[in-house]
C-alpha positions as CSV (number, residue, x, y, z in Angstrom):
1,M,19.3,37.2,-97.2
2,K,19.9,37.3,-100.6
3,R,22.0,40.2,-102.3
4,E,18.9,41.8,-104.1
5,E,16.9,41.6,-100.9
6,I,19.6,43.5,-99.0
7,E,20.3,46.1,-101.8
8,A,16.2,46.6,-101.7
9,F,16.3,46.9,-97.9
10,A,19.2,49.7,-97.8
11,L,17.5,51.7,-100.3
12,K,14.5,51.8,-98.3
13,A,16.2,52.5,-95.3
14,A,18.5,55.2,-96.7
15,K,15.5,57.6,-97.6
16,G,14.7,58.1,-93.5
17,L,18.3,59.1,-92.8
18,K,18.3,62.7,-91.4
19,T,21.3,62.8,-89.2
20,Q,24.7,61.6,-88.6
21,Q,23.6,59.3,-86.0
22,D,21.2,58.0,-88.1
23,L,23.8,57.1,-90.7
24,L,26.1,55.6,-87.6
25,D,23.3,53.7,-86.8
26,F,22.3,52.1,-90.2
27,T,26.1,51.7,-91.1
28,Q,26.3,49.3,-88.1
29,V,23.1,47.2,-88.7
30,L,23.7,47.2,-92.7
31,T,27.5,45.5,-91.6
32,K,25.7,43.0,-89.1
33,I,23.3,42.3,-92.0
34,T,25.9,41.5,-94.9
35,I,28.4,39.1,-92.6
36,E,25.9,37.3,-91.8
37,A,24.6,36.4,-95.1
38,A,27.8,35.6,-96.3
39,L,29.0,33.4,-93.8
40,N,25.3,31.4,-94.3
41,A,26.2,31.4,-97.8
42,E,29.8,30.1,-96.9
43,L,28.3,27.6,-95.1
44,K,25.8,26.2,-97.2
45,T,28.9,25.4,-100.0
46,T,30.8,23.7,-97.7
47,K,28.6,21.7,-95.9
48,S,28.8,18.8,-98.1
49,T,33.1,19.0,-98.3
50,V,33.4,19.0,-94.7
51,N,31.7,15.4,-94.2
52,N,32.9,14.1,-97.1
53,T,36.3,14.9,-95.1
54,N,35.7,12.9,-91.9
55,N,35.5,16.1,-89.9
56,E,39.1,16.9,-90.7
57,S,40.0,20.4,-89.8
58,F,38.8,23.2,-92.3
59,F,42.4,24.9,-91.9
60,D,45.1,23.2,-93.1
61,M,48.0,24.5,-90.7
62,S,50.5,21.8,-91.5
63,K,50.4,23.8,-95.0
64,L,50.8,27.1,-93.2
65,V,53.6,29.3,-94.8
66,F,55.1,32.4,-93.1
67,E,57.5,34.6,-95.5
68,G,59.4,35.6,-92.0
69,I,59.4,37.8,-89.0
70,N,61.7,40.8,-88.9
71,I,61.7,43.3,-85.7
72,T,64.2,45.9,-85.4
73,N,64.8,48.3,-82.0
74,T,61.8,47.4,-80.2
75,V,62.0,48.3,-76.6
76,I,60.0,46.9,-73.9
77,E,60.0,49.2,-70.2
78,I,58.7,47.9,-67.1
79,Q,58.5,50.0,-64.2
80,D,57.7,49.6,-60.8
81,L,56.8,52.9,-58.9
82,A,55.9,50.9,-55.7
83,N,59.2,49.4,-55.3
84,K,61.4,52.2,-57.5
85,S,62.9,49.8,-60.2
86,Y,63.1,49.9,-63.7
87,N,63.4,46.9,-66.1
88,H,63.6,47.1,-69.5
89,I,64.2,44.5,-72.6
90,R,65.8,46.2,-75.9
91,I,65.5,43.9,-79.1
92,Q,68.2,45.0,-81.4
93,K,67.2,42.2,-83.7
94,M,64.6,39.2,-84.2
95,H,64.5,37.5,-87.3
96,L,63.1,34.2,-88.5
97,S,63.8,33.1,-91.8
98,Q,60.5,31.7,-94.3
99,F,58.9,29.3,-92.0
100,E,57.2,26.1,-93.4
101,F,56.4,22.8,-91.5
102,S,59.2,20.2,-91.4
103,K,61.9,22.1,-92.9
104,D,64.7,24.3,-91.1
105,S,63.8,28.0,-90.5
106,D,66.8,30.6,-89.8
107,F,66.3,32.3,-86.7
108,T,68.3,35.2,-84.8
109,L,67.6,37.2,-81.8
110,I,70.1,40.3,-80.4
111,S,68.6,41.4,-77.6
112,E,69.7,43.8,-74.3
113,V,68.0,43.6,-71.0
114,L,68.6,45.6,-67.9
115,F,67.7,44.0,-64.8
116,N,67.9,45.0,-61.2
117,N,71.2,47.0,-62.0
118,I,72.4,44.2,-64.3
119,K,72.7,44.6,-67.8
120,I,72.5,41.1,-69.9
121,N,73.5,40.8,-73.4
122,I,72.3,38.2,-75.7
123,T,72.6,37.2,-78.8
124,L,71.0,33.8,-79.9
125,T,71.2,31.9,-83.1
126,S,69.5,28.2,-84.1
127,K,67.4,26.2,-86.6
128,I,64.0,25.9,-85.7
129,N,62.4,22.8,-87.0
130,I,58.6,21.7,-86.4
131,S,57.2,18.6,-87.2
132,Q,54.3,18.8,-89.6
133,D,52.0,16.6,-86.9
134,M,53.6,19.5,-84.5
135,T,54.5,16.6,-82.1
136,R,58.3,17.9,-82.0
137,I,60.1,21.1,-82.1
138,S,63.7,21.3,-82.7
139,L,66.3,24.2,-82.1
140,K,69.5,22.8,-84.2
141,D,72.6,24.4,-84.2
142,L,71.6,26.3,-80.9
143,I,74.1,29.2,-79.8
144,L,73.6,31.2,-76.9
145,N,75.8,34.3,-76.3
146,S,75.0,35.9,-72.8
147,Q,77.5,38.6,-71.3
148,F,76.4,39.9,-67.7
149,S,77.4,43.1,-66.1
150,G,77.0,44.9,-63.2
151,P,78.2,46.0,-59.5
152,D,76.9,42.1,-58.2
153,I,78.7,40.6,-60.7
154,P,81.9,38.9,-59.7
155,N,84.7,41.4,-61.4
156,G,81.7,43.3,-62.8
157,K,81.6,41.0,-66.0
158,L,80.7,37.6,-66.7
159,T,80.5,35.9,-70.1
160,S,78.6,32.6,-70.8
161,T,78.5,30.5,-74.2
162,L,75.6,27.8,-74.6
163,K,75.8,25.6,-77.3
164,T,73.7,22.6,-78.0
165,N,70.5,20.9,-80.1
166,A,67.1,20.7,-78.2
167,I,64.3,18.5,-79.2
168,Y,61.3,19.1,-77.3
169,Q,58.5,16.4,-77.6
170,I,55.0,17.9,-76.7
171,K,53.2,14.9,-75.8
172,S,55.7,13.1,-73.8
173,K,56.7,16.8,-72.6
174,K,60.2,15.8,-72.9
175,L,63.1,18.2,-73.5
176,T,67.1,16.8,-74.6
177,L,69.4,18.5,-74.3
178,N,72.0,16.4,-77.1
179,P,74.8,17.3,-77.2
180,F,75.2,20.0,-74.5
181,Q,78.0,22.3,-73.5
182,I,78.0,25.3,-71.3
183,M,81.0,27.5,-70.6
184,L,81.0,30.0,-67.9
185,D,84.3,32.2,-68.5
186,K,87.2,29.4,-68.3
187,I,84.4,27.2,-66.4
188,K,83.2,24.3,-68.8
189,L,80.6,21.7,-68.4
190,K,79.6,19.1,-71.2
191,G,77.3,16.2,-71.7
192,Q,73.9,15.6,-72.4
193,V,70.7,16.5,-70.3
194,S,67.0,15.1,-70.5
195,V,63.7,16.7,-68.7
196,Q,60.6,15.6,-68.8
197,N,57.7,16.9,-66.8
198,G,55.1,15.0,-65.5
199,A,53.6,13.9,-61.7
200,L,57.8,14.1,-61.2
201,T,59.8,16.1,-62.7
202,K,62.3,13.6,-64.5
203,V,66.2,14.4,-65.2
204,R,68.8,12.1,-66.7
205,Y,72.1,13.5,-67.4
206,T,75.9,12.7,-68.1
207,L,78.2,15.4,-67.6
208,F,82.1,16.4,-67.5
209,G,83.7,19.3,-66.2
210,N,87.2,21.1,-66.5
211,Q,89.6,22.3,-64.1
212,W,87.2,24.9,-62.4
213,D,88.7,27.9,-60.5
214,L,86.3,29.2,-58.6
215,N,88.1,32.0,-57.0
216,P,87.6,34.7,-59.3
217,Y,83.9,34.6,-58.5
218,L,84.1,34.6,-54.6
219,S,84.3,38.0,-52.5
220,K,87.2,40.1,-52.5
221,K,89.4,39.4,-48.9
222,S,91.0,42.1,-47.5
223,T,94.3,42.2,-46.5
224,I,94.7,42.7,-42.6
225,T,97.6,42.4,-40.5
226,P,97.9,39.6,-37.4
227,A,96.6,41.7,-34.6
228,T,93.4,43.1,-36.5
229,K,92.9,39.3,-37.4
230,N,93.0,38.6,-33.6
231,K,90.6,41.9,-32.7
232,N,88.4,40.8,-35.4
233,K,88.0,36.9,-34.6
234,I,87.0,38.7,-30.4
235,Q,84.8,40.9,-31.9
236,N,83.3,37.8,-33.7
237,T,83.0,35.9,-30.7
238,N,81.3,39.2,-29.0
239,N,78.6,39.4,-31.8
240,R,77.6,36.1,-32.0
241,N,74.9,35.8,-29.8
242,T,73.5,38.9,-31.5
243,S,74.0,37.7,-35.3
244,A,70.9,37.0,-37.8
245,P,69.7,33.1,-37.0
246,E,70.6,30.8,-39.2
247,I,67.4,29.0,-41.5
248,E,67.2,25.7,-42.4
249,P,67.3,24.8,-45.7
250,N,63.7,24.0,-47.2
251,L,63.9,20.5,-49.3
252,S,60.7,19.7,-50.1
253,F,61.4,20.3,-54.0
254,L,63.2,17.1,-53.3
255,T,59.7,15.1,-53.3
256,H,58.8,16.3,-56.8
257,L,62.1,14.9,-58.2
258,D,63.0,11.6,-60.0
259,V,66.9,12.4,-60.8
260,Q,70.2,10.4,-62.0
261,G,72.9,11.3,-63.6
262,D,76.8,10.9,-63.6
263,L,79.0,14.0,-63.0
264,T,83.0,14.2,-63.5
265,I,85.1,17.2,-62.6
266,A,89.0,17.2,-63.7
267,G,89.4,19.3,-60.1
268,I,88.3,21.9,-58.5
269,L,90.1,24.9,-56.6
270,Y,88.4,26.9,-54.0
271,E,90.7,29.8,-51.9
272,N,93.6,27.5,-51.1
273,I,91.8,24.2,-51.4
274,K,93.2,21.9,-54.2
275,I,90.7,19.3,-55.1
276,G,91.5,16.7,-57.8
277,E,89.3,14.9,-60.4
278,I,85.7,14.3,-58.7
279,T,83.4,11.4,-60.0
280,T,79.8,10.9,-58.5
281,K,76.6,9.5,-59.2
282,L,73.3,11.4,-58.3
283,F,70.3,9.5,-57.6
284,I,67.0,12.1,-56.2
285,K,63.8,9.7,-55.4
286,K,61.0,10.1,-52.9
287,G,62.2,13.1,-50.8
288,K,65.5,11.5,-50.7
289,A,68.7,12.8,-52.7
290,S,71.8,10.6,-52.3
291,L,75.4,10.1,-53.8
292,N,76.5,6.9,-54.4
293,P,79.6,6.8,-54.9
294,L,81.5,10.1,-54.4
295,N,85.4,9.7,-55.3
296,I,87.8,12.7,-55.2
297,K,91.6,12.7,-55.3
298,L,92.7,14.6,-52.8
299,Y,96.3,15.7,-51.7
300,K,98.2,12.8,-53.4
301,G,95.4,10.3,-51.8
302,Q,91.6,9.5,-52.2
303,L,88.5,10.0,-50.4
304,N,85.7,7.3,-50.9
305,A,82.6,8.7,-49.8
306,K,78.3,8.0,-49.9
307,A,76.2,10.4,-48.6
308,S,72.3,10.7,-48.6
309,I,69.7,13.5,-47.3
310,D,66.2,13.1,-47.0
311,D,63.6,16.3,-46.7
312,A,61.8,14.0,-44.3
313,K,58.9,16.3,-43.8
314,G,61.4,19.8,-42.7
315,K,63.5,17.4,-40.6
316,N,66.7,17.0,-43.0
317,I,68.2,14.2,-41.9
318,Y,71.3,12.7,-43.3
319,Q,73.7,10.5,-43.6
320,I,77.3,10.1,-44.4
321,N,80.2,7.4,-44.5
322,T,83.9,8.3,-45.6
323,Q,86.8,6.8,-46.0
324,L,90.1,8.7,-46.7
325,K,93.3,6.9,-48.1
326,G,96.9,8.1,-48.7
327,V,95.8,11.7,-47.9
328,Q,98.6,13.9,-47.2
329,L,97.1,15.6,-44.1
330,R,99.6,18.7,-42.9
331,P,99.0,20.5,-46.4
332,L,95.3,19.5,-46.2
333,L,94.3,21.2,-43.0
334,I,96.9,23.8,-44.0
335,D,94.8,24.9,-47.0
336,V,91.3,24.0,-45.4
337,A,91.4,25.7,-42.0
338,E,95.0,27.1,-41.6
339,I,96.0,24.5,-38.8
340,D,99.6,23.2,-39.0
341,F,100.1,21.5,-36.1
342,I,100.8,17.7,-37.7
343,S,101.4,15.8,-40.6
344,G,102.0,12.5,-41.9
345,Q,99.7,10.0,-44.8
346,T,96.4,9.8,-43.6
347,A,94.2,7.0,-43.5
348,F,90.7,7.7,-42.0
349,T,87.3,6.5,-41.7
350,F,83.8,8.2,-40.1
351,N,80.0,6.6,-40.0
352,G,78.3,9.2,-38.7
353,T,74.1,11.0,-39.0
354,G,72.6,14.1,-38.1
355,I,69.7,16.6,-38.4
356,G,69.4,19.7,-39.8
357,L,71.6,21.4,-42.1
358,T,72.6,24.7,-41.0
359,A,76.2,25.0,-39.6
360,A,75.4,25.4,-35.9
361,S,72.8,22.3,-36.7
362,I,75.7,20.5,-38.2
363,K,78.2,20.5,-35.7
364,Q,76.1,20.5,-32.5
365,G,73.8,17.4,-34.1
366,L,76.5,15.5,-36.1
367,T,76.7,11.8,-34.1
368,G,79.3,8.8,-35.6
369,Q,82.5,7.0,-34.8
370,G,85.6,6.6,-36.7
371,N,89.3,5.6,-36.3
372,F,92.7,7.2,-37.9
373,S,96.1,6.1,-38.9
374,L,99.5,8.7,-39.7
375,L,102.4,6.9,-40.9
376,D,105.7,8.6,-40.7
377,G,104.6,12.1,-39.8
378,E,105.7,15.3,-37.3
379,I,104.2,16.6,-34.6
380,Y,105.0,20.7,-35.0
381,G,105.4,23.1,-32.1
382,V,107.5,20.7,-29.6
383,N,110.5,18.6,-30.1
384,I,110.4,15.7,-27.4
385,H,113.6,14.4,-28.1
386,Q,115.1,17.3,-27.7
387,D,113.5,17.9,-24.6
388,I,114.6,14.1,-23.6
389,R,118.5,15.6,-24.5
390,R,117.9,18.4,-22.1
391,L,116.6,16.5,-19.2
392,K,119.7,13.6,-19.7
393,A,122.2,16.6,-19.7
394,K,121.1,17.5,-16.6
395,L,120.6,14.4,-14.9
396,K,124.2,14.2,-15.7
397,G,125.1,17.0,-14.6
398,K,126.3,18.1,-18.0
399,K,125.2,21.4,-20.1
400,P,122.2,20.8,-22.4
401,P,122.6,20.8,-25.9
402,T,123.0,24.0,-27.9
403,E,122.2,23.0,-31.2
404,K,119.1,24.9,-32.7
405,D,116.1,23.3,-31.5
406,I,113.3,22.6,-34.4
407,K,110.0,22.3,-32.7
408,K,109.1,19.6,-34.3
409,T,108.7,15.8,-33.6
410,D,108.9,12.8,-35.7
411,F,106.9,9.6,-35.3
412,A,106.4,6.3,-37.0
413,S,102.9,5.9,-36.6
414,L,99.9,7.8,-34.6
415,N,96.7,5.8,-34.2
416,G,93.6,6.4,-32.7
417,D,89.5,5.7,-32.1
418,F,87.3,8.4,-32.0
419,T,83.2,9.2,-31.2
420,L,81.6,12.4,-32.1
421,G,78.4,14.0,-30.4
422,N,77.4,17.6,-29.0
423,G,79.9,19.0,-31.1
424,I,82.8,17.0,-29.0
425,I,85.0,14.3,-30.4
426,N,86.4,12.1,-27.7
427,N,89.2,10.6,-28.7
428,Q,89.4,7.4,-26.6
429,K,92.7,6.4,-27.8
430,L,95.8,7.8,-29.1
431,L,98.6,5.8,-29.7
432,M,102.3,7.3,-31.0
433,L,105.3,5.1,-31.7
434,S,108.8,6.5,-32.9
435,P,112.2,4.2,-32.6
436,I,113.2,6.5,-29.3
437,L,109.7,7.3,-27.6
438,R,106.0,5.9,-26.8
439,L,103.3,8.2,-26.5
440,D,99.5,7.3,-26.0
441,G,96.6,9.0,-23.8
442,T,93.1,10.5,-24.3
443,G,91.8,14.2,-25.4
444,L,88.6,16.3,-26.3
445,I,88.1,18.4,-29.3
446,N,85.7,20.9,-29.2
447,I,84.7,21.1,-32.7
448,I,82.2,24.3,-31.8
449,N,84.8,26.6,-30.3
450,N,87.4,25.2,-31.8
451,T,89.3,24.3,-29.1
452,L,91.5,21.3,-27.8
453,D,92.7,19.8,-24.7
454,Y,95.0,16.2,-24.5
455,Q,96.5,14.6,-21.9
456,L,99.6,12.1,-22.8
457,S,102.0,10.2,-21.4
458,I,105.3,10.1,-23.0
459,A,108.1,7.0,-22.4
460,P,111.5,7.1,-23.9
461,L,112.6,3.6,-25.4
462,S,115.5,1.8,-26.0
463,Q,116.4,-1.3,-28.0
464,R,117.4,-4.2,-26.6
465,G,121.8,-4.5,-26.6
466,T,121.6,-1.0,-28.3
467,E,122.7,1.9,-26.4
468,T,120.7,4.6,-27.6
469,E,120.4,8.8,-26.0
470,Q,117.6,7.3,-23.9
471,F,118.9,4.1,-22.7
472,D,119.2,5.4,-19.3
473,L,115.8,7.0,-19.0
474,K,114.2,3.4,-19.2
475,G,111.4,3.4,-17.3
476,V,110.6,7.8,-16.9
477,V,107.2,8.7,-18.0
478,I,106.8,12.2,-19.0
479,P,103.3,13.8,-18.8
480,M,102.2,15.9,-21.6
481,H,99.5,18.7,-22.1
482,I,98.3,19.9,-24.9
483,K,95.8,22.3,-25.1
484,G,94.7,25.7,-26.5
485,S,92.9,26.4,-30.3
486,L,93.4,24.1,-33.1
487,T,95.0,26.6,-35.0
488,D,97.7,27.5,-32.4
489,P,98.1,24.8,-29.4
490,K,100.2,24.9,-26.5
491,F,102.4,22.2,-25.8
492,S,104.0,21.9,-22.2
493,L,105.9,18.4,-20.9
494,D,106.4,18.3,-17.0
495,M,109.8,16.6,-17.2
496,Q,111.0,17.8,-13.9
497,G,108.3,16.4,-12.2
498,A,108.8,12.8,-14.0
499,L,112.0,12.8,-13.3
500,K,111.8,12.8,-9.7
501,A,108.8,10.9,-9.6
502,Q,111.5,7.9,-11.3
503,L,114.2,9.2,-9.2
504,K,112.1,8.7,-5.6
505,E,110.7,5.6,-7.1
506,K,114.8,4.5,-7.9
507,V,116.5,5.7,-4.3
508,N,113.5,3.9,-2.4
509,A,113.8,0.8,-4.2
510,E,117.9,1.4,-3.9
511,K,117.7,2.1,0.0
512,K,115.4,-0.6,0.5
513,R,117.7,-3.2,-1.3
514,L,120.8,-1.9,0.4
515,Q,119.0,-2.3,4.1
516,R,118.2,-5.9,3.4
517,K,121.8,-6.6,2.0
518,L,123.7,-5.3,5.0
519,E,121.2,-6.3,7.7
520,N,122.2,-9.7,5.9
521,K,125.4,-9.3,6.6
522,L,125.2,-7.9,10.1
523,K,122.6,-10.3,11.2
524,G,122.5,-10.9,14.5
525,R,125.5,-8.4,15.0
526,L,123.7,-5.0,14.6
527,D,122.6,-3.1,18.2
528,D,119.1,-0.9,17.5
529,K,121.9,2.3,17.7
530,S,123.9,1.1,14.7
531,K,120.2,0.3,12.6
532,Q,119.4,3.7,13.2
533,F,122.6,5.6,12.2
534,L,121.9,3.5,8.9
535,K,118.6,4.8,7.8
536,K,119.8,8.0,8.7
537,E,122.3,7.6,5.9
538,G,120.0,6.4,3.3
539,K,118.0,9.1,4.5
540,E,120.9,12.0,3.6
541,I,122.1,9.8,0.3
542,E,117.9,10.2,-0.9
543,N,118.0,14.1,0.1
544,L,121.2,14.2,-1.7
545,L,119.9,13.2,-5.3
546,K,116.8,14.9,-5.0
547,G,118.6,18.3,-4.7
548,L,120.5,17.7,-8.2
549,F,116.3,18.7,-9.3
550,G,115.6,21.2,-7.1
C-alpha cells in the first residue's frame, strides 16, 4: 500500500469514529498497516543488495561500536520465604569504556554480595577484547580481589587475589589462564592452567606454591587437662556406635575428566606436622586418578610414593606403594600421632591395596606387606641396660645401682617384616641389636583400637676376649612384654624368671658334672649309702642357690 492510499483510508475511516474505543481500534489497525507497508518497501529496496553480497549478514556486527556502560548503586535482592533465606547483590559500580571489536576496552566491577551470612566484597578490573570474527574473547590484566567475612569464615575474614590473562576460544571451547596466580591470604599458587570442554573436560596445568601454613584455617582447639582428655577419649569410645555413619565419597566425576598436571609446593605446616617440598604429577583418565610420582621431603628424609584410585562404579579401589628413606622417626610420630616411645633413622617400604575411602574402610580394608629398618635409635619407657645391671648386682649379692634411671634403651639397628590385613599389623619378625644385647620376637598392632601386643626375648651379649658388664650373664634369655595403647605402651621384663631358669639349668648341669666326676674317681669304692649322701648334698646346694632369688 502506498502512502497516498494509507492517507485516503485514514480519512475515510476517521469519519465513522464515534467513541473512544473506536479511536483505539482504529489506531491499532492504522499502525499495523503502516509497519507492513514500510517493511515491504524496505525489502524491495534492499533485495538486489542482499543478493549481490552472497547472502552476507544484513547487519555487520564487526562494525558495532558501544559508547560504554555505566551502572551505579544497583541492588538485586533474592528472598526465599520457604527457607527463610535472604541474599542480595549490590553493584556499586560497573563501567565499560567505549567498545569496538578487536580493541581493548577497560572494564571495572565493584560489588558486594551477601550469601548465607557470608559477605563478599569484590573488585574486578580487566581489559576486554573480542576478536572481529567473534571466535576469541580475551581478558587482559585481569585482577580479582575478594574479601570474605562472616561467622563461618576462619578467623572471621579471608582475602583472595586472582591475577591472570584469560583467553577463551569459542569454537574449541578452551579457556587458557597464562600467567595464572592466586593468593589466599599468604598462601600462593602460580603457573599456567587450561580447561577445555568436550566429551571429557580436559585440564592441563603447571603450578608452583610457596610455604603453606594451614593452621589459621583449622578449627580452634580448646585447651583441656590430661584428665579431661582421657575422659573425652572414654566418652568418644562409648559414643562410637551411636555416631553418624560414614559416607563413601562419590568419585563418578572422574569418568568425565582428562587431567594432566605438575604441582610443586615449597612446604606445608598442618597442626604440628612439618612437611618439606612436595612434587607430584597428577593423571586422571577413564575414571582413574593417579599420583606418579609423589615425592615429599619429610623430617630430614624423603618419602617417595605412587598412588592411584579407581572409581570402579562406586567401589573406590585404591593402590599405594611407598618408600621412606632417612626419616627421623621420633619427631614424625610425635607430630603426627603424639606417639613417643621409639626413635631412629628410618627406612620403610609398604605396598598395599584397598576398597573404600572412609576412615573405617581404610583401617579395616587396607591389605599389604612391608618392611622397616631403624638405625642408631632408642626405645623410650624402658632401660634394659639398667635392669640388667640391677639383675647382675642381685646375682652377686651387691646393692643395685643408685644412679638416675633414664627410661630409654639405645640400639644400633632394629629391623622387621610385617603384613597388614583386617586392621592388624602382624610383625612376624623383629630383631634389635646393640653392642651389649640382642632382642627378637613378634608382635601385633591393632590400628583400629590403636593398641599393640609384643612378646620379645632379650639376650645380653659380650664380645669375645672383652669383659663387659654382661660378660657373666651369657646365656640368659629375658622375656619382655610390651602391651597397651600406642600412645602409652607398658613394658615389663621377667628378670627373676629368666635368672631362675638359667640358674636351674646351670645347677643341674654342674650337679651332673660333679656326680660323674666323683663317681669316676670313686668308682667301685662307694656303697649305696655314700651315693645317696652325694645326691643329698647336691640337692642342698641347689636349694641354697635358689634361695638367693626368692
